[in-house]
HTML snippet that shows the backbone in 3Dmol.js (N, CA, C, O; Angstrom):
<script src="https://3Dmol.org/build/3Dmol-min.js"></script>
<div id="view" style="width:600px;height:400px;position:relative"></div>
<script>
const pdb = `
ATOM      1  N   SER A   1       0.846  -1.228  -0.006  1.00  0.00           N
ATOM      2  CA  SER A   1       0.028   0.039   0.043  1.00  0.00           C
ATOM      3  C   SER A   1       0.858   1.249  -0.016  1.00  0.00           C
ATOM      4  O   SER A   1       2.073   1.177   0.163  1.00  0.00           O
ATOM      5  N   GLY A   2       0.253   2.369  -0.261  1.00  0.00           N
ATOM      6  CA  GLY A   2       0.982   3.658  -0.385  1.00  0.00           C
ATOM      7  C   GLY A   2       1.390   3.958  -1.845  1.00  0.00           C
ATOM      8  O   GLY A   2       0.730   3.516  -2.785  1.00  0.00           O
ATOM      9  N   ALA A   3       2.451   4.690  -2.007  1.00  0.00           N
ATOM     10  CA  ALA A   3       3.009   4.939  -3.295  1.00  0.00           C
ATOM     11  C   ALA A   3       3.834   3.807  -3.824  1.00  0.00           C
ATOM     12  O   ALA A   3       4.921   3.522  -3.321  1.00  0.00           O
ATOM     13  N   VAL A   4       3.292   3.132  -4.887  1.00  0.00           N
ATOM     14  CA  VAL A   4       3.966   1.888  -5.347  1.00  0.00           C
ATOM     15  C   VAL A   4       4.701   2.191  -6.650  1.00  0.00           C
ATOM     16  O   VAL A   4       4.039   2.650  -7.581  1.00  0.00           O
ATOM     17  N   PRO A   5       5.944   1.988  -6.794  1.00  0.00           N
ATOM     18  CA  PRO A   5       6.615   2.221  -7.974  1.00  0.00           C
ATOM     19  C   PRO A   5       6.394   1.069  -8.915  1.00  0.00           C
ATOM     20  O   PRO A   5       6.481  -0.102  -8.547  1.00  0.00           O
ATOM     21  N   ILE A   6       6.084   1.469 -10.228  1.00  0.00           N
ATOM     22  CA  ILE A   6       5.925   0.481 -11.270  1.00  0.00           C
ATOM     23  C   ILE A   6       7.178   0.570 -12.172  1.00  0.00           C
ATOM     24  O   ILE A   6       7.582   1.599 -12.715  1.00  0.00           O
ATOM     25  N   THR A   7       7.750  -0.697 -12.254  1.00  0.00           N
ATOM     26  CA  THR A   7       9.013  -0.695 -12.980  1.00  0.00           C
ATOM     27  C   THR A   7       8.878  -1.568 -14.210  1.00  0.00           C
ATOM     28  O   THR A   7       7.983  -2.411 -14.282  1.00  0.00           O
ATOM     29  N   GLY A   8       9.739  -1.378 -15.156  1.00  0.00           N
ATOM     30  CA  GLY A   8       9.740  -2.097 -16.424  1.00  0.00           C
ATOM     31  C   GLY A   8      10.406  -1.458 -17.509  1.00  0.00           C
ATOM     32  O   GLY A   8      11.383  -0.744 -17.283  1.00  0.00           O
ATOM     33  N   ARG A   9       9.948  -1.655 -18.749  1.00  0.00           N
ATOM     34  CA  ARG A   9      10.614  -1.082 -19.946  1.00  0.00           C
ATOM     35  C   ARG A   9       9.532  -0.402 -20.837  1.00  0.00           C
ATOM     36  O   ARG A   9       8.446  -0.956 -21.007  1.00  0.00           O
ATOM     37  N   ALA A  10       9.817   0.752 -21.382  1.00  0.00           N
ATOM     38  CA  ALA A  10       8.886   1.455 -22.363  1.00  0.00           C
ATOM     39  C   ALA A  10       9.891   1.972 -23.421  1.00  0.00           C
ATOM     40  O   ALA A  10      10.420   3.077 -23.301  1.00  0.00           O
ATOM     41  N   VAL A  11      10.119   1.209 -24.376  1.00  0.00           N
ATOM     42  CA  VAL A  11      11.071   1.561 -25.483  1.00  0.00           C
ATOM     43  C   VAL A  11      10.459   1.282 -26.841  1.00  0.00           C
ATOM     44  O   VAL A  11       9.590   0.419 -26.967  1.00  0.00           O
ATOM     45  N   HIS A  12      10.882   1.970 -27.809  1.00  0.00           N
ATOM     46  CA  HIS A  12      10.397   1.776 -29.249  1.00  0.00           C
ATOM     47  C   HIS A  12      11.348   2.520 -30.171  1.00  0.00           C
ATOM     48  O   HIS A  12      11.812   3.614 -29.851  1.00  0.00           O
ATOM     49  N   GLU A  13      11.635   1.914 -31.321  1.00  0.00           N
ATOM     50  CA  GLU A  13      12.598   2.632 -32.168  1.00  0.00           C
ATOM     51  C   GLU A  13      12.150   3.990 -32.694  1.00  0.00           C
ATOM     52  O   GLU A  13      12.963   4.780 -33.173  1.00  0.00           O
ATOM     53  N   ALA A  14      10.884   4.245 -32.601  1.00  0.00           N
ATOM     54  CA  ALA A  14      10.260   5.546 -32.980  1.00  0.00           C
ATOM     55  C   ALA A  14       9.512   6.133 -31.863  1.00  0.00           C
ATOM     56  O   ALA A  14       8.458   6.735 -32.070  1.00  0.00           O
ATOM     57  N   PHE A  15      10.047   5.975 -30.596  1.00  0.00           N
ATOM     58  CA  PHE A  15       9.267   6.420 -29.403  1.00  0.00           C
ATOM     59  C   PHE A  15       8.891   7.759 -29.380  1.00  0.00           C
ATOM     60  O   PHE A  15       9.657   8.633 -29.783  1.00  0.00           O
ATOM     61  N   GLN A  16       7.622   8.034 -28.884  1.00  0.00           N
ATOM     62  CA  GLN A  16       7.037   9.393 -28.661  1.00  0.00           C
ATOM     63  C   GLN A  16       6.712   9.557 -27.198  1.00  0.00           C
ATOM     64  O   GLN A  16       7.165  10.520 -26.581  1.00  0.00           O
ATOM     65  N   TYR A  17       5.942   8.652 -26.617  1.00  0.00           N
ATOM     66  CA  TYR A  17       5.661   8.705 -25.158  1.00  0.00           C
ATOM     67  C   TYR A  17       5.056   7.367 -24.774  1.00  0.00           C
ATOM     68  O   TYR A  17       4.683   6.552 -25.618  1.00  0.00           O
ATOM     69  N   TYR A  18       4.972   7.167 -23.400  1.00  0.00           N
ATOM     70  CA  TYR A  18       4.268   6.079 -22.955  1.00  0.00           C
ATOM     71  C   TYR A  18       3.279   6.515 -21.784  1.00  0.00           C
ATOM     72  O   TYR A  18       3.493   7.533 -21.125  1.00  0.00           O
ATOM     73  N   LYS A  19       2.210   5.706 -21.571  1.00  0.00           N
ATOM     74  CA  LYS A  19       1.318   5.983 -20.533  1.00  0.00           C
ATOM     75  C   LYS A  19       0.987   4.810 -19.707  1.00  0.00           C
ATOM     76  O   LYS A  19       1.016   3.690 -20.218  1.00  0.00           O
ATOM     77  N   LEU A  20       0.669   4.981 -18.441  1.00  0.00           N
ATOM     78  CA  LEU A  20       0.214   3.910 -17.506  1.00  0.00           C
ATOM     79  C   LEU A  20      -1.160   4.160 -17.093  1.00  0.00           C
ATOM     80  O   LEU A  20      -1.527   5.285 -16.752  1.00  0.00           O
ATOM     81  N   GLU A  21      -1.952   3.121 -17.112  1.00  0.00           N
ATOM     82  CA  GLU A  21      -3.400   3.265 -16.849  1.00  0.00           C
ATOM     83  C   GLU A  21      -3.816   2.117 -15.886  1.00  0.00           C
ATOM     84  O   GLU A  21      -3.161   1.077 -15.820  1.00  0.00           O
ATOM     85  N   TYR A  22      -4.852   2.329 -15.194  1.00  0.00           N
ATOM     86  CA  TYR A  22      -5.356   1.170 -14.353  1.00  0.00           C
ATOM     87  C   TYR A  22      -6.914   1.112 -14.520  1.00  0.00           C
ATOM     88  O   TYR A  22      -7.580   2.085 -14.875  1.00  0.00           O
ATOM     89  N   ALA A  23      -7.409  -0.072 -14.241  1.00  0.00           N
ATOM     90  CA  ALA A  23      -8.959  -0.354 -14.274  1.00  0.00           C
ATOM     91  C   ALA A  23      -9.153  -1.386 -13.171  1.00  0.00           C
ATOM     92  O   ALA A  23      -8.323  -2.257 -12.911  1.00  0.00           O
ATOM     93  N   PHE A  24     -10.348  -1.214 -12.526  1.00  0.00           N
ATOM     94  CA  PHE A  24     -10.712  -2.134 -11.488  1.00  0.00           C
ATOM     95  C   PHE A  24     -11.052  -3.487 -12.133  1.00  0.00           C
ATOM     96  O   PHE A  24     -11.717  -3.511 -13.169  1.00  0.00           O
ATOM     97  N   GLY A  25     -10.622  -4.591 -11.559  1.00  0.00           N
ATOM     98  CA  GLY A  25     -10.928  -5.954 -11.922  1.00  0.00           C
ATOM     99  C   GLY A  25      -9.694  -6.613 -12.651  1.00  0.00           C
ATOM    100  O   GLY A  25      -8.904  -5.977 -13.349  1.00  0.00           O
ATOM    101  N   ALA A  26      -9.634  -7.844 -12.424  1.00  0.00           N
ATOM    102  CA  ALA A  26      -8.609  -8.680 -13.148  1.00  0.00           C
ATOM    103  C   ALA A  26      -8.971  -8.764 -14.624  1.00  0.00           C
ATOM    104  O   ALA A  26     -10.123  -8.985 -14.997  1.00  0.00           O
ATOM    105  N   ASN A  27      -7.936  -8.578 -15.459  1.00  0.00           N
ATOM    106  CA  ASN A  27      -8.013  -8.715 -16.893  1.00  0.00           C
ATOM    107  C   ASN A  27      -9.098  -7.842 -17.510  1.00  0.00           C
ATOM    108  O   ASN A  27      -9.874  -8.222 -18.388  1.00  0.00           O
ATOM    109  N   ALA A  28      -9.067  -6.531 -16.913  1.00  0.00           N
ATOM    110  CA  ALA A  28     -10.067  -5.618 -17.379  1.00  0.00           C
ATOM    111  C   ALA A  28      -9.801  -5.231 -18.883  1.00  0.00           C
ATOM    112  O   ALA A  28      -8.654  -5.249 -19.330  1.00  0.00           O
ATOM    113  N   THR A  29     -10.802  -4.907 -19.591  1.00  0.00           N
ATOM    114  CA  THR A  29     -10.689  -4.520 -21.047  1.00  0.00           C
ATOM    115  C   THR A  29     -11.151  -3.073 -21.295  1.00  0.00           C
ATOM    116  O   THR A  29     -10.921  -2.542 -22.381  1.00  0.00           O
ATOM    117  N   ASP A  30     -11.806  -2.415 -20.297  1.00  0.00           N
ATOM    118  CA  ASP A  30     -12.218  -1.112 -20.531  1.00  0.00           C
ATOM    119  C   ASP A  30     -12.278  -0.409 -19.179  1.00  0.00           C
ATOM    120  O   ASP A  30     -11.976  -1.017 -18.152  1.00  0.00           O
ATOM    121  N   GLY A  31     -12.661   0.854 -19.169  1.00  0.00           N
ATOM    122  CA  GLY A  31     -12.766   1.623 -17.955  1.00  0.00           C
ATOM    123  C   GLY A  31     -11.380   2.084 -17.374  1.00  0.00           C
ATOM    124  O   GLY A  31     -11.259   2.296 -16.167  1.00  0.00           O
ATOM    125  N   PHE A  32     -10.391   2.227 -18.209  1.00  0.00           N
ATOM    126  CA  PHE A  32      -9.033   2.551 -17.772  1.00  0.00           C
ATOM    127  C   PHE A  32      -8.888   4.034 -17.435  1.00  0.00           C
ATOM    128  O   PHE A  32      -9.463   4.887 -18.111  1.00  0.00           O
ATOM    129  N   ALA A  33      -8.123   4.335 -16.394  1.00  0.00           N
ATOM    130  CA  ALA A  33      -7.838   5.706 -16.062  1.00  0.00           C
ATOM    131  C   ALA A  33      -6.339   5.987 -16.042  1.00  0.00           C
ATOM    132  O   ALA A  33      -5.599   5.169 -15.496  1.00  0.00           O
ATOM    133  N   TYR A  34      -5.880   7.009 -16.559  1.00  0.00           N
ATOM    134  CA  TYR A  34      -4.481   7.424 -16.643  1.00  0.00           C
ATOM    135  C   TYR A  34      -3.977   7.743 -15.223  1.00  0.00           C
ATOM    136  O   TYR A  34      -4.635   8.408 -14.424  1.00  0.00           O
ATOM    137  N   PHE A  35      -2.774   7.227 -14.969  1.00  0.00           N
ATOM    138  CA  PHE A  35      -2.145   7.620 -13.660  1.00  0.00           C
ATOM    139  C   PHE A  35      -0.676   8.026 -13.807  1.00  0.00           C
ATOM    140  O   PHE A  35      -0.153   8.585 -12.844  1.00  0.00           O
ATOM    141  N   ASP A  36      -0.015   7.819 -14.826  1.00  0.00           N
ATOM    142  CA  ASP A  36       1.413   8.239 -14.949  1.00  0.00           C
ATOM    143  C   ASP A  36       1.797   8.001 -16.423  1.00  0.00           C
ATOM    144  O   ASP A  36       1.084   7.337 -17.176  1.00  0.00           O
ATOM    145  N   GLY A  37       2.979   8.586 -16.808  1.00  0.00           N
ATOM    146  CA  GLY A  37       3.549   8.414 -18.112  1.00  0.00           C
ATOM    147  C   GLY A  37       4.620   9.428 -18.308  1.00  0.00           C
ATOM    148  O   GLY A  37       4.782  10.311 -17.465  1.00  0.00           O
ATOM    149  N   ALA A  38       5.400   9.347 -19.431  1.00  0.00           N
ATOM    150  CA  ALA A  38       6.427  10.253 -19.727  1.00  0.00           C
ATOM    151  C   ALA A  38       6.775  10.280 -21.210  1.00  0.00           C
ATOM    152  O   ALA A  38       6.413   9.375 -21.963  1.00  0.00           O
ATOM    153  N   ASN A  39       7.547  11.428 -21.656  1.00  0.00           N
ATOM    154  CA  ASN A  39       7.961  11.540 -23.004  1.00  0.00           C
ATOM    155  C   ASN A  39       9.402  10.963 -23.218  1.00  0.00           C
ATOM    156  O   ASN A  39       9.969  11.101 -24.302  1.00  0.00           O
ATOM    157  N   SER A  40       9.930  10.373 -22.258  1.00  0.00           N
ATOM    158  CA  SER A  40      11.296   9.735 -22.424  1.00  0.00           C
ATOM    159  C   SER A  40      11.215   8.226 -22.232  1.00  0.00           C
ATOM    160  O   SER A  40      10.499   7.746 -21.353  1.00  0.00           O
ATOM    161  N   PRO A  41      11.915   7.515 -23.015  1.00  0.00           N
ATOM    162  CA  PRO A  41      11.869   6.075 -22.912  1.00  0.00           C
ATOM    163  C   PRO A  41      12.524   5.609 -21.528  1.00  0.00           C
ATOM    164  O   PRO A  41      13.333   6.309 -20.919  1.00  0.00           O
ATOM    165  N   VAL A  42      12.118   4.435 -21.125  1.00  0.00           N
ATOM    166  CA  VAL A  42      12.658   3.836 -19.906  1.00  0.00           C
ATOM    167  C   VAL A  42      13.105   2.358 -20.268  1.00  0.00           C
ATOM    168  O   VAL A  42      12.297   1.564 -20.750  1.00  0.00           O
ATOM    169  N   ASP A  43      14.290   2.057 -20.041  1.00  0.00           N
ATOM    170  CA  ASP A  43      14.832   0.776 -20.389  1.00  0.00           C
ATOM    171  C   ASP A  43      15.195   0.040 -19.087  1.00  0.00           C
ATOM    172  O   ASP A  43      16.389  -0.088 -18.818  1.00  0.00           O
ATOM    173  N   GLY A  44      14.305  -0.428 -18.300  1.00  0.00           N
ATOM    174  CA  GLY A  44      14.547  -1.087 -17.169  1.00  0.00           C
ATOM    175  C   GLY A  44      14.680  -0.112 -15.977  1.00  0.00           C
ATOM    176  O   GLY A  44      15.801   0.162 -15.549  1.00  0.00           O
ATOM    177  N   GLY A  45      13.607   0.398 -15.451  1.00  0.00           N
ATOM    178  CA  GLY A  45      13.558   1.309 -14.371  1.00  0.00           C
ATOM    179  C   GLY A  45      12.203   1.673 -13.969  1.00  0.00           C
ATOM    180  O   GLY A  45      11.278   0.945 -14.328  1.00  0.00           O
ATOM    181  N   THR A  46      11.972   2.739 -13.250  1.00  0.00           N
ATOM    182  CA  THR A  46      10.704   3.170 -12.757  1.00  0.00           C
ATOM    183  C   THR A  46       9.867   3.898 -13.852  1.00  0.00           C
ATOM    184  O   THR A  46      10.270   4.942 -14.366  1.00  0.00           O
ATOM    185  N   LEU A  47       8.715   3.323 -14.181  1.00  0.00           N
ATOM    186  CA  LEU A  47       7.913   3.994 -15.201  1.00  0.00           C
ATOM    187  C   LEU A  47       6.983   4.962 -14.633  1.00  0.00           C
ATOM    188  O   LEU A  47       6.606   5.922 -15.304  1.00  0.00           O
ATOM    189  N   GLY A  48       6.572   4.759 -13.378  1.00  0.00           N
ATOM    190  CA  GLY A  48       5.594   5.646 -12.615  1.00  0.00           C
ATOM    191  C   GLY A  48       5.360   5.161 -11.329  1.00  0.00           C
ATOM    192  O   GLY A  48       5.932   4.170 -10.877  1.00  0.00           O
ATOM    193  N   VAL A  49       4.457   5.893 -10.667  1.00  0.00           N
ATOM    194  CA  VAL A  49       4.028   5.520  -9.313  1.00  0.00           C
ATOM    195  C   VAL A  49       2.551   5.480  -9.131  1.00  0.00           C
ATOM    196  O   VAL A  49       1.871   6.471  -9.398  1.00  0.00           O
ATOM    197  N   LEU A  50       2.016   4.350  -8.677  1.00  0.00           N
ATOM    198  CA  LEU A  50       0.554   4.162  -8.416  1.00  0.00           C
ATOM    199  C   LEU A  50       0.236   4.597  -6.960  1.00  0.00           C
ATOM    200  O   LEU A  50       0.814   4.026  -6.035  1.00  0.00           O
ATOM    201  N   ASN A  51      -0.635   5.557  -6.730  1.00  0.00           N
ATOM    202  CA  ASN A  51      -0.961   5.924  -5.426  1.00  0.00           C
ATOM    203  C   ASN A  51      -2.170   5.052  -4.963  1.00  0.00           C
ATOM    204  O   ASN A  51      -3.318   5.356  -5.285  1.00  0.00           O
ATOM    205  N   THR A  52      -1.890   3.994  -4.220  1.00  0.00           N
ATOM    206  CA  THR A  52      -2.899   3.086  -3.845  1.00  0.00           C
ATOM    207  C   THR A  52      -3.914   3.550  -2.763  1.00  0.00           C
ATOM    208  O   THR A  52      -5.057   3.095  -2.817  1.00  0.00           O
ATOM    209  N   PRO A  53      -3.568   4.433  -1.775  1.00  0.00           N
ATOM    210  CA  PRO A  53      -4.550   4.761  -0.781  1.00  0.00           C
ATOM    211  C   PRO A  53      -5.798   5.301  -1.295  1.00  0.00           C
ATOM    212  O   PRO A  53      -6.833   5.148  -0.647  1.00  0.00           O
ATOM    213  N   SER A  54      -5.787   5.939  -2.440  1.00  0.00           N
ATOM    214  CA  SER A  54      -6.986   6.404  -3.109  1.00  0.00           C
ATOM    215  C   SER A  54      -7.859   5.383  -3.728  1.00  0.00           C
ATOM    216  O   SER A  54      -8.972   5.711  -4.139  1.00  0.00           O
ATOM    217  N   LEU A  55      -7.421   4.144  -3.824  1.00  0.00           N
ATOM    218  CA  LEU A  55      -8.208   3.104  -4.452  1.00  0.00           C
ATOM    219  C   LEU A  55      -8.687   2.038  -3.539  1.00  0.00           C
ATOM    220  O   LEU A  55      -7.998   1.641  -2.600  1.00  0.00           O
ATOM    221  N   PRO A  56      -9.938   1.546  -3.827  1.00  0.00           N
ATOM    222  CA  PRO A  56     -10.534   0.522  -2.987  1.00  0.00           C
ATOM    223  C   PRO A  56      -9.659  -0.819  -3.108  1.00  0.00           C
ATOM    224  O   PRO A  56      -9.055  -1.088  -4.146  1.00  0.00           O
ATOM    225  N   ASN A  57      -9.636  -1.580  -2.054  1.00  0.00           N
ATOM    226  CA  ASN A  57      -8.968  -2.886  -2.104  1.00  0.00           C
ATOM    227  C   ASN A  57      -9.530  -3.719  -3.233  1.00  0.00           C
ATOM    228  O   ASN A  57     -10.702  -3.522  -3.555  1.00  0.00           O
ATOM    229  N   GLY A  58      -8.825  -4.611  -3.854  1.00  0.00           N
ATOM    230  CA  GLY A  58      -9.212  -5.541  -4.930  1.00  0.00           C
ATOM    231  C   GLY A  58      -8.265  -5.729  -6.015  1.00  0.00           C
ATOM    232  O   GLY A  58      -7.145  -5.217  -5.990  1.00  0.00           O
ATOM    233  N   ALA A  59      -8.702  -6.470  -6.991  1.00  0.00           N
ATOM    234  CA  ALA A  59      -7.836  -6.798  -8.160  1.00  0.00           C
ATOM    235  C   ALA A  59      -7.971  -5.621  -9.156  1.00  0.00           C
ATOM    236  O   ALA A  59      -9.046  -5.070  -9.394  1.00  0.00           O
ATOM    237  N   TYR A  60      -6.785  -5.284  -9.716  1.00  0.00           N
ATOM    238  CA  TYR A  60      -6.776  -4.163 -10.783  1.00  0.00           C
ATOM    239  C   TYR A  60      -5.938  -4.644 -11.947  1.00  0.00           C
ATOM    240  O   TYR A  60      -5.102  -5.532 -11.781  1.00  0.00           O
ATOM    241  N   THR A  61      -6.141  -4.089 -13.093  1.00  0.00           N
ATOM    242  CA  THR A  61      -5.383  -4.285 -14.272  1.00  0.00           C
ATOM    243  C   THR A  61      -4.528  -3.144 -14.518  1.00  0.00           C
ATOM    244  O   THR A  61      -5.074  -2.047 -14.626  1.00  0.00           O
ATOM    245  N   LEU A  62      -3.282  -3.233 -14.621  1.00  0.00           N
ATOM    246  CA  LEU A  62      -2.364  -2.101 -15.044  1.00  0.00           C
ATOM    247  C   LEU A  62      -2.117  -2.273 -16.543  1.00  0.00           C
ATOM    248  O   LEU A  62      -2.027  -3.390 -17.052  1.00  0.00           O
ATOM    249  N   LEU A  63      -2.009  -1.127 -17.238  1.00  0.00           N
ATOM    250  CA  LEU A  63      -1.799  -1.207 -18.655  1.00  0.00           C
ATOM    251  C   LEU A  63      -0.803  -0.256 -19.037  1.00  0.00           C
ATOM    252  O   LEU A  63      -0.916   0.924 -18.705  1.00  0.00           O
ATOM    253  N   LEU A  64       0.205  -0.694 -19.737  1.00  0.00           N
ATOM    254  CA  LEU A  64       1.378   0.109 -20.313  1.00  0.00           C
ATOM    255  C   LEU A  64       1.171   0.232 -21.827  1.00  0.00           C
ATOM    256  O   LEU A  64       1.071  -0.780 -22.520  1.00  0.00           O
ATOM    257  N   THR A  65       1.107   1.430 -22.328  1.00  0.00           N
ATOM    258  CA  THR A  65       1.016   1.672 -23.770  1.00  0.00           C
ATOM    259  C   THR A  65       2.109   2.548 -24.149  1.00  0.00           C
ATOM    260  O   THR A  65       2.309   3.594 -23.531  1.00  0.00           O
ATOM    261  N   VAL A  66       2.902   2.146 -25.229  1.00  0.00           N
ATOM    262  CA  VAL A  66       3.977   2.944 -25.815  1.00  0.00           C
ATOM    263  C   VAL A  66       3.506   3.437 -27.145  1.00  0.00           C
ATOM    264  O   VAL A  66       3.069   2.668 -28.001  1.00  0.00           O
ATOM    265  N   VAL A  67       3.601   4.730 -27.305  1.00  0.00           N
ATOM    266  CA  VAL A  67       3.105   5.343 -28.619  1.00  0.00           C
ATOM    267  C   VAL A  67       4.324   5.828 -29.394  1.00  0.00           C
ATOM    268  O   VAL A  67       5.240   6.424 -28.828  1.00  0.00           O
ATOM    269  N   ASP A  68       4.318   5.554 -30.752  1.00  0.00           N
ATOM    270  CA  ASP A  68       5.317   6.002 -31.524  1.00  0.00           C
ATOM    271  C   ASP A  68       5.107   7.380 -32.264  1.00  0.00           C
ATOM    272  O   ASP A  68       4.067   8.022 -32.118  1.00  0.00           O
ATOM    273  N   LEU A  69       6.108   7.788 -33.037  1.00  0.00           N
ATOM    274  CA  LEU A  69       5.998   9.131 -33.653  1.00  0.00           C
ATOM    275  C   LEU A  69       4.852   9.323 -34.616  1.00  0.00           C
ATOM    276  O   LEU A  69       4.453  10.448 -34.915  1.00  0.00           O
ATOM    277  N   SER A  70       4.301   8.155 -35.123  1.00  0.00           N
ATOM    278  CA  SER A  70       3.134   8.157 -36.031  1.00  0.00           C
ATOM    279  C   SER A  70       1.846   8.048 -35.276  1.00  0.00           C
ATOM    280  O   SER A  70       0.786   7.904 -35.885  1.00  0.00           O
ATOM    281  N   ALA A  71       1.904   8.114 -33.936  1.00  0.00           N
ATOM    282  CA  ALA A  71       0.698   7.972 -33.054  1.00  0.00           C
ATOM    283  C   ALA A  71       0.063   6.567 -33.107  1.00  0.00           C
ATOM    284  O   ALA A  71      -1.110   6.358 -32.799  1.00  0.00           O
ATOM    285  N   ASN A  72       0.985   5.560 -33.547  1.00  0.00           N
ATOM    286  CA  ASN A  72       0.592   4.144 -33.539  1.00  0.00           C
ATOM    287  C   ASN A  72       1.173   3.548 -32.275  1.00  0.00           C
ATOM    288  O   ASN A  72       2.013   4.159 -31.615  1.00  0.00           O
ATOM    289  N   TYR A  73       0.704   2.317 -31.934  1.00  0.00           N
ATOM    290  CA  TYR A  73       1.222   1.666 -30.783  1.00  0.00           C
ATOM    291  C   TYR A  73       1.045   0.206 -30.883  1.00  0.00           C
ATOM    292  O   TYR A  73      -0.016  -0.286 -31.267  1.00  0.00           O
ATOM    293  N   PRO A  74       2.175  -0.563 -30.507  1.00  0.00           N
ATOM    294  CA  PRO A  74       1.966  -2.033 -30.529  1.00  0.00           C
ATOM    295  C   PRO A  74       1.035  -2.465 -29.419  1.00  0.00           C
ATOM    296  O   PRO A  74       0.673  -1.636 -28.584  1.00  0.00           O
ATOM    297  N   PRO A  75       0.624  -3.736 -29.367  1.00  0.00           N
ATOM    298  CA  PRO A  75      -0.358  -4.139 -28.304  1.00  0.00           C
ATOM    299  C   PRO A  75       0.215  -3.743 -26.890  1.00  0.00           C
ATOM    300  O   PRO A  75       1.374  -3.978 -26.547  1.00  0.00           O
ATOM    301  N   PRO A  76      -0.679  -3.151 -26.150  1.00  0.00           N
ATOM    302  CA  PRO A  76      -0.226  -2.811 -24.789  1.00  0.00           C
ATOM    303  C   PRO A  76       0.137  -3.958 -23.974  1.00  0.00           C
ATOM    304  O   PRO A  76      -0.224  -5.093 -24.284  1.00  0.00           O
ATOM    305  N   CYS A  77       0.880  -3.694 -22.882  1.00  0.00           N
ATOM    306  CA  CYS A  77       1.244  -4.764 -21.940  1.00  0.00           C
ATOM    307  C   CYS A  77       0.372  -4.606 -20.771  1.00  0.00           C
ATOM    308  O   CYS A  77       0.203  -3.475 -20.316  1.00  0.00           O
ATOM    309  N   SER A  78      -0.214  -5.647 -20.225  1.00  0.00           N
ATOM    310  CA  SER A  78      -1.118  -5.553 -19.079  1.00  0.00           C
ATOM    311  C   SER A  78      -0.713  -6.563 -17.979  1.00  0.00           C
ATOM    312  O   SER A  78      -0.161  -7.618 -18.293  1.00  0.00           O
ATOM    313  N   VAL A  79      -0.970  -6.261 -16.745  1.00  0.00           N
ATOM    314  CA  VAL A  79      -0.718  -7.164 -15.593  1.00  0.00           C
ATOM    315  C   VAL A  79      -1.758  -6.930 -14.553  1.00  0.00           C
ATOM    316  O   VAL A  79      -2.146  -5.785 -14.319  1.00  0.00           O
ATOM    317  N   THR A  80      -2.230  -7.979 -13.911  1.00  0.00           N
ATOM    318  CA  THR A  80      -3.205  -7.889 -12.779  1.00  0.00           C
ATOM    319  C   THR A  80      -2.464  -7.830 -11.488  1.00  0.00           C
ATOM    320  O   THR A  80      -1.588  -8.656 -11.233  1.00  0.00           O
ATOM    321  N   VAL A  81      -2.801  -6.856 -10.652  1.00  0.00           N
ATOM    322  CA  VAL A  81      -2.259  -6.736  -9.333  1.00  0.00           C
ATOM    323  C   VAL A  81      -3.419  -6.645  -8.265  1.00  0.00           C
ATOM    324  O   VAL A  81      -4.528  -6.233  -8.606  1.00  0.00           O
ATOM    325  N   THR A  82      -3.168  -7.008  -7.053  1.00  0.00           N
ATOM    326  CA  THR A  82      -4.097  -6.918  -5.989  1.00  0.00           C
ATOM    327  C   THR A  82      -3.712  -5.797  -5.049  1.00  0.00           C
ATOM    328  O   THR A  82      -2.569  -5.740  -4.595  1.00  0.00           O
ATOM    329  N   ILE A  83      -4.644  -4.899  -4.744  1.00  0.00           N
ATOM    330  CA  ILE A  83      -4.338  -3.771  -3.793  1.00  0.00           C
ATOM    331  C   ILE A  83      -5.049  -4.117  -2.514  1.00  0.00           C
ATOM    332  O   ILE A  83      -6.250  -4.391  -2.513  1.00  0.00           O
ATOM    333  N   GLN A  84      -4.291  -4.106  -1.397  1.00  0.00           N
ATOM    334  CA  GLN A  84      -4.745  -4.256  -0.058  1.00  0.00           C
ATOM    335  C   GLN A  84      -4.158  -3.039   0.765  1.00  0.00           C
ATOM    336  O   GLN A  84      -2.980  -3.024   1.123  1.00  0.00           O
ATOM    337  N   ASN A  85      -4.942  -2.141   1.010  1.00  0.00           N
ATOM    338  CA  ASN A  85      -4.529  -0.946   1.880  1.00  0.00           C
ATOM    339  C   ASN A  85      -4.711  -1.293   3.321  1.00  0.00           C
ATOM    340  O   ASN A  85      -4.436  -0.470   4.194  1.00  0.00           O
TER     341      ASN A  85
END
`;
const viewer = $3Dmol.createViewer("view");
viewer.addModel(pdb, "pdb");
viewer.setStyle({}, {cartoon: {color: "spectrum"}});
viewer.zoomTo();
viewer.render();
</script>
């Protein structure tokens, strides 16, 4: 609980930006809300911070989307996490 760092990789040969989003429920497919992102690639480090005290306990899906210079993006990466404050 608290401010949880999200680590990983956000890289692309034509990188423009990445965004991190969350949605309530395991394997969610909609209802995502933005919580962090950047205009610089990250190759193995902190991508952002999820502030969990503002979220009810339960399963959530985190979604990482990398957008290229043409505003296209490969399939986003998702992971299910459980929040227990």
